[in-house]
C-alpha positions in Angstrom: -15.0 -21.1 -17.9 -16.4 -17.9 -19.6 -19.9 -18.6 -18.3 -18.6 -18.8 -14.7 -16.5 -15.6 -15.2 -19.6 -13.7 -16.5 -21.8 -15.1 -13.7 -19.3 -14.1 -11.0 -18.6 -10.7 -12.5 -22.2 -9.7 -12.8 -23.0 -11.1 -9.4 -20.9 -8.4 -7.9 -23.3 -5.8 -9.3 -26.4 -7.8 -8.7 -25.6 -7.3 -5.0 -24.0 -4.3 -3.3 -20.5 -5.8 -3.0 -19.2 -4.5 -6.3 -20.7 -1.0 -5.8 -19.4 -0.8 -2.2 -15.9 -1.9 -3.2 -15.6 0.6 -6.0 -17.2 3.4 -4.1 -14.9 3.0 -1.1 -11.8 2.5 -3.3 -12.7 5.7 -5.3 -13.4 7.7 -2.2 -10.1 6.9 -0.5 -8.0 7.2 -3.6 -9.7 10.4 -4.5 -9.2 11.8 -1.0 -5.5 11.0 -0.9 -5.1 12.4 -4.5 -6.8 15.6 -3.4 -4.6 15.9 -0.3 -1.6 15.4 -2.6 -2.7 18.3 -4.8 -3.4 20.5 -1.8 0.2 20.0 -0.7 1.3 21.3 -4.1 2.9 18.0 -4.9 2.8 15.8 -8.0 4.3 12.8 -6.3 1.5 10.3 -7.2 3.6 7.6 -5.5 2.2 9.0 -2.2 -1.3 7.9 -3.3 -0.2 4.4 -4.3 1.8 4.1 -1.1 -1.0 4.9 1.3 -3.6 2.9 -0.8 -1.6 -0.2 0.1 -3.3 -0.2 3.5 -6.8 0.4 2.1 -6.4 -2.5 -0.4 -5.5 -4.9 2.4 -8.9 -4.3 3.9 -10.9 -4.0 0.7 -9.7 -7.1 -1.2 -11.2 -9.5 1.4 -14.6 -7.8 0.8 -14.2 -8.6 -2.9 -13.3 -12.2 -2.4 -15.3 -13.3 0.6 -18.3 -14.5 -1.4 -16.5 -16.4 -4.2 -16.7 -19.9 -2.8 -18.4 -19.4 0.6 -21.5 -18.3 -1.3 -21.6 -21.5 -3.2 -21.7 -23.4 0.0 -24.4 -21.2 1.5 -26.6 -21.5 -1.5 -26.0 -25.2 -1.8 -24.7 -24.9 -5.3 -21.2 -26.1 -4.6 -21.7 -29.7 -5.7 -23.3 -28.6 -9.0 -20.3 -26.4 -9.6 -17.8 -29.1 -8.7 -19.5 -31.6 -11.1 -19.7 -29.1 -14.0 -18.0 -30.2 -17.2 -15.0 -27.9 -16.6 -11.7 -28.4 -14.9 -11.3 -27.3 -11.3 -8.5 -24.9 -12.3 -10.9 -23.3 -14.8 -13.5 -22.8 -12.0 -10.9 -21.3 -9.7 -9.3 -19.1 -12.4 -12.7 -17.8 -13.6 -13.6 -16.7 -10.1 -10.2 -15.2 -9.7 -10.5 -13.3 -13.0 -14.0 -12.0 -12.0 -12.6 -10.4 -8.9 -9.6 -9.2 -10.8 -11.7 -7.4 -13.4 -13.6 -5.5 -10.7 -10.2 -4.6 -9.2 -9.1 -3.3 -12.6 -12.1 -1.1 -12.7 -11.0 0.3 -9.4 -7.4 0.9 -10.6 -8.7 2.7 -13.7 -9.1 5.8 -11.5 -5.3 6.1 -11.4 -5.3 6.8 -15.1 -7.5 9.7 -14.5 -5.2 11.0 -11.8 -2.2 10.8 -14.1 -4.1 12.9 -16.7 -5.0 15.5 -14.1 -1.3 15.7 -13.0 -0.2 16.0 -16.6 -2.1 19.4 -16.9 0.2 20.8 -14.2 3.5 19.1 -14.8 5.2 16.3 -16.8 4.4 13.1 -14.8 7.3 10.8 -14.0 5.8 8.0 -16.1 8.3 5.4 -15.1 7.4 5.9 -11.5 3.7 5.9 -12.4 3.7 2.7 -14.3 6.0 1.1 -11.7 3.3 1.9 -9.1 0.6 0.7 -11.4 2.3 -2.7 -12.0 3.0 -3.0 -8.2 -0.5 -2.3 -7.1 -1.8 -4.7 -9.8 0.5 -7.5 -8.7 -0.4 -6.8 -5.0 -4.0 -7.1 -5.9 -3.5 -10.4 -7.7 -1.7 -11.9 -4.7 -4.3 -10.7 -2.2 -7.2 -11.9 -4.4 -5.7 -15.4 -4.7 -5.3 -15.5 -0.9 -8.9 -14.4 -0.5 -10.1 -17.0 -3.0 -8.3 -19.7 -1.1 -9.7 -18.7 2.3 -13.2 -18.4 0.8 -13.0 -22.0 -0.3 -12.4 -23.1 3.3 -15.7 -21.8 4.8 -19.3 -21.2 4.0 -19.4 -18.0 6.0 -18.7 -14.8 4.1 -17.9 -13.1 7.4 -15.3 -15.7 8.4 -13.8 -15.6 4.9 -13.5 -11.8 5.1 -12.1 -11.7 8.6 -9.7 -14.6 7.8 -8.4 -12.7 4.7 -8.0 -9.5 6.7 -6.1 -11.4 9.4 -3.7 -12.8 6.8 -3.3 -9.4 5.2 -2.4 -7.8 8.6 0.1 -10.6 9.2 1.7 -10.0 5.9 1.9 -6.3 6.8 3.5 -6.7 10.2 5.8 -9.6 9.3 8.5 -7.2 8.2 8.4 -5.5 11.7 8.5 -8.9 13.3 11.6 -9.9 11.3 13.5 -7.0 12.7 13.2 -8.4 16.2 14.8 -11.8 15.4 18.4 -12.0 16.6 19.5 -14.4 13.8 20.4 -12.3 10.8 19.8 -15.0 8.2 16.4 -16.0 9.6 15.4 -12.3 10.0 16.3 -11.7 6.3 14.4 -14.8 5.1 11.2 -13.8 7.0 11.5 -10.2 5.9 11.4 -11.4 2.3 7.8 -12.4 2.9 6.7 -8.9 3.7 4.2 -7.7 1.2 4.9 -4.0 2.0 8.7 -4.5 1.6 8.1 -6.0 -1.8 5.5 -3.4 -2.8 7.6 -0.4 -1.7 10.1 -0.9 -4.4 7.4 -0.3 -7.0 6.4 2.9 -5.3 9.8 4.4 -6.3 9.3 3.2 -9.8 11.8 0.3 -9.4 11.1 -2.8 -11.4 12.8 -5.6 -9.5 12.3 -9.0 -11.1 12.5 -10.6 -7.7 9.5 -8.6 -6.5 7.5 -9.4 -9.6 8.3 -13.1 -9.3 7.4 -13.0 -5.6 3.8 -11.7 -6.2 3.3 -13.9 -9.2 4.5 -16.9 -7.2 2.2 -16.1 -4.3 -0.8 -15.8 -6.7 0.1 -19.2 -8.4 0.6 -21.0 -5.0 -2.7 -19.9 -3.5 -4.7 -20.7 -6.7 -3.1 -24.1 -6.7 -4.0 -24.6 -3.1 -7.6 -23.6 -3.8 -7.7 -26.2 -6.6 -6.5 -28.8 -4.2 -9.2 -27.9 -1.6 -11.9 -28.3 -4.3 -10.4 -31.5 -5.5 -10.5 -32.9 -2.0 -14.2 -31.8 -1.7 -15.0 -33.4 -5.1 -13.9 -36.8 -3.9 -15.2 -36.6 -0.4 
């Protein structure tokens, strides 16, 4: 498992994907942080809030190659017959993407230090945002890993993940148009933004934490099932 993790992590920086992902993430987060400072505000939740939309687009770029590349390079069968469990393979690839994502999130620690020079940061709100954006990333990465396992095209994997991300964004708006209150409420609970927005205010709701962890676990499980089917086909 460790060997797969190392291979996947370094593959991000042997190609342009890792550098592009980090550069774009740092650019937009830095831009929004600068705009926050120019408005004489220390409400760093603003940066986390607007980065939600950027992450929806960036995560698919990070995950599109994880399994689709194995098919393209004809190394999938060698991977599936390796002396490790399918879960270990999936989890190693998930962790590799997550580590790169954590490198991107490290910029927020620098932002908090900058803010601390001007005022006392609301640390509860900051860490609430940090936990929220981490859980959001885990869920989106797991979805991207699953979609990547379904195709050998990186482009299709990226577009498919972006489409799912957009769906998860607008589902909350869609729920408001449903006339049946119980059904509208049930569908609204699937909205990633509705779940994420509570973290932006520094609120730790165990239901939201459980939701993102559950989504992550479900899609990692589905990826394992896809690979298991391929192993025996």
